[in-house]
LUMMAR-205458 format. One line per 5 residues: their letters; for each residue x, y, z of N, C-alpha, C. Coordinates in steps of 0.1 Angstrom, whole numbers. Example, Ala and Ser with C-alpha at 12.3 -4.5 7.8 and 13.67 -1.06 7.14 Angstrom:
2
as = 132 -57 78 123 -45 78 132 -33 78 ~ 128 -22 71 137 -11 71 129 0 79
# end
This chain:
104
xxxxx = 11 -12 0 0 -2 1 9 13 2 ~ 19 13 9 29 23 8 34 26 -2 ~ 39 16 -12 45 15 -27 33 22 -37 ~ 23 20 -34 11 26 -42 10 39 -36 ~ 10 44 -27 9 58 -24 21 64 -30
xxxxx = 34 57 -30 45 65 -35 43 67 -49 ~ 41 57 -58 37 56 -72 28 65 -75 ~ 16 68 -68 7 79 -69 15 91 -67 ~ 21 95 -56 28 107 -58 37 110 -68 ~ 45 101 -75 54 102 -84 46 106 -95
xxxxx = 33 99 -99 27 102 -113 23 118 -110 ~ 17 122 -98 13 136 -99 25 146 -100 ~ 36 142 -97 52 151 -102 48 152 -116 ~ 49 140 -124 48 141 -136 38 148 -146 ~ 25 145 -140 13 156 -144 18 171 -141
xxxxx = 22 173 -128 25 186 -125 33 193 -136 ~ 46 184 -140 58 188 -146 49 193 -160 ~ 44 184 -165 34 188 -179 25 198 -178 ~ 22 200 -168 11 211 -166 20 224 -165 ~ 29 226 -163 40 236 -160 45 243 -174
xxxxx = 43 235 -184 46 238 -199 35 241 -207 ~ 40 249 -217 29 255 -227 31 248 -239 ~ 23 243 -245 23 235 -258 18 238 -270 ~ 21 238 -280 16 242 -295 3 241 -295 ~ -4 228 -291 -17 223 -294 -22 215 -283
xxxxx = -37 215 -283 -44 206 -272 -38 191 -273 ~ -36 184 -285 -32 173 -288 -16 169 -282 ~ -6 182 -281 5 175 -276 4 180 -263 ~ -6 186 -258 -5 189 -240 -13 178 -236 ~ -20 169 -242 -25 156 -234 -16 145 -239
xxxxx = -9 142 -251 -4 131 -257 12 135 -258 ~ 19 136 -245 32 139 -244 39 130 -234 ~ 49 127 -233 56 116 -224 53 116 -212 ~ 53 130 -205 52 133 -191 36 128 -187 ~ 28 133 -196 13 128 -193 11 112 -195
xxxxx = 18 107 -206 14 96 -204 20 87 -192 ~ 33 88 -190 40 83 -179 29 84 -169 ~ 25 96 -165 18 99 -152 5 93 -151 ~ -2 91 -160 -16 85 -162 -14 69 -159 ~ -2 65 -165 4 51 -165 7 48 -150
xxxxx = 15 58 -146 17 54 -131 6 54 -124 ~ -4 62 -124 -16 62 -118 -25 48 -118 ~ -25 44 -130 -31 32 -131 -24 21 -124 ~ -12 20 -125 -4 11 -118 -6 12 -103 ~ -5 23 -100 -8 28 -84 -22 20 -80
xxxxx = -35 23 -89 -47 18 -86 -45 1 -85 ~ -40 -2 -93 -38 -18 -93 -29 -23 -82 ~ -21 -15 -78 -13 -20 -64 -23 -16 -54 ~ -32 -6 -51 -40 -6 -42 -52 -16 -41 ~ -56 -20 -55 -66 -33 -52 -59 -45 -48
xxxxx = -47 -47 -51 -38 -57 -47 -37 -59 -34 ~ -33 -46 -27 -29 -43 -12 -41 -48 -4 ~ -53 -44 -6 -64 -44 -1 -67 -59 1 ~ -61 -69 -3 -62 -82 -4 -58 -87 10 ~ -46 -80 15 -37 -85 27 -41 -72 38
xxxxx = -46 -63 36 -47 -54 48 -63 -50 50 ~ -67 -43 63 -81 -41 66 -82 -28 59 ~ -95 -28 55 -99 -14 49 -97 1 55 ~ -99 -3 66 -96 12 75 -81 14 77 ~ -72 5 76 -58 9 75 -53 15 59
xxxxx = -60 10 49 -57 16 35 -61 28 35 ~ -71 33 42 -74 47 39 -66 56 46 ~ -59 52 59 -53 61 66 -36 60 59 ~ -32 50 52 -21 48 48 -22 59 34 ~ -31 58 28 -35 67 14 -33 80 19
xxxxx = -39 84 31 -38 98 35 -26 103 37 ~ -14 98 38 0 101 41 6 105 28 ~ -2 102 17 3 106 4 6 123 3 ~ -3 127 12 -5 145 10 8 149 15 ~ 16 143 24 27 148 33 36 142 20
xxxxx = 36 132 16 48 130 6 47 140 -6 ~ 34 141 -11 36 151 -22 39 166 -19 ~ 37 169 -6 44 182 -1 59 183 -2 ~ 65 172 0 80 169 2 85 170 -12 ~ 79 162 -21 81 159 -31 81 173 -42
xxxxx = 71 178 -39 70 192 -47 82 203 -41 ~ 84 202 -30 95 210 -24 111 209 -32 ~ 112 192 -35 123 187 -42 124 189 -54 ~ 116 188 -63 115 189 -79 110 200 -81 ~ 99 209 -79 95 221 -82 100 233 -75
xxxxx = 107 230 -61 112 240 -52 100 250 -48 ~ 89 244 -45 80 249 -40 78 251 -27 ~ 78 261 -19 75 267 -8 65 258 2 ~ 71 254 13 63 249 21 58 259 30 ~ 44 263 30 40 275 38 34 270 50
xxxxx = 32 277 60 26 276 72 11 269 71 ~ 3 270 60 -10 265 57 -6 250 53 ~ 2 248 46 7 236 41 11 226 54 ~ 19 231 63 24 225 76 13 221 83 ~ 4 231 86 -6 227 95 -17 221 86
xxxxx = -20 219 75 -28 209 69 -25 195 70 ~ -11 196 67 -5 180 69 -3 176 86 ~ -2 186 93 -4 181 106 -17 179 111 ~ -27 183 108 -40 180 107 -45 165 102 ~ -37 164 88 -37 148 88 -32 140 95
xxxxx = -18 141 99 -14 134 108 -18 133 121 ~ -25 143 128 -33 142 141 -47 134 138 ~ -51 132 125 -62 125 123 -61 111 123 ~ -48 108 117 -43 95 116 -41 92 131 ~ -34 98 139 -32 95 154 -46 93 161
xxxx = -53 100 159 -69 100 167 -75 88 162 ~ -76 85 150 -82 72 144 -77 62 150 ~ -67 58 153 -59 47 161 -58 44 175 ~ -62 57 181 -65 56 194 -76 48 199
# end
């Protein structure tokens, strides 16, 4: 399940990289390597999640998937040099707090 979350975050990085570019036409905007890789990884992530639910409880899967927001914030900082704002930190802390409360 954690691997699926990682794959999903990486796919979002590919899609964001593609969205940050300008294209000559709509066809090139949607049919370029970054978009194709991004959506392919998203499909792979979905298949991994389906497979992972065979071995974990449903309630745990949702919690693990929510940690993807934290991973995306970190990857966005590393690859796109996006600022980690106070609002992002507070939002991710609330998610982590929710995970902790969920397991109490």
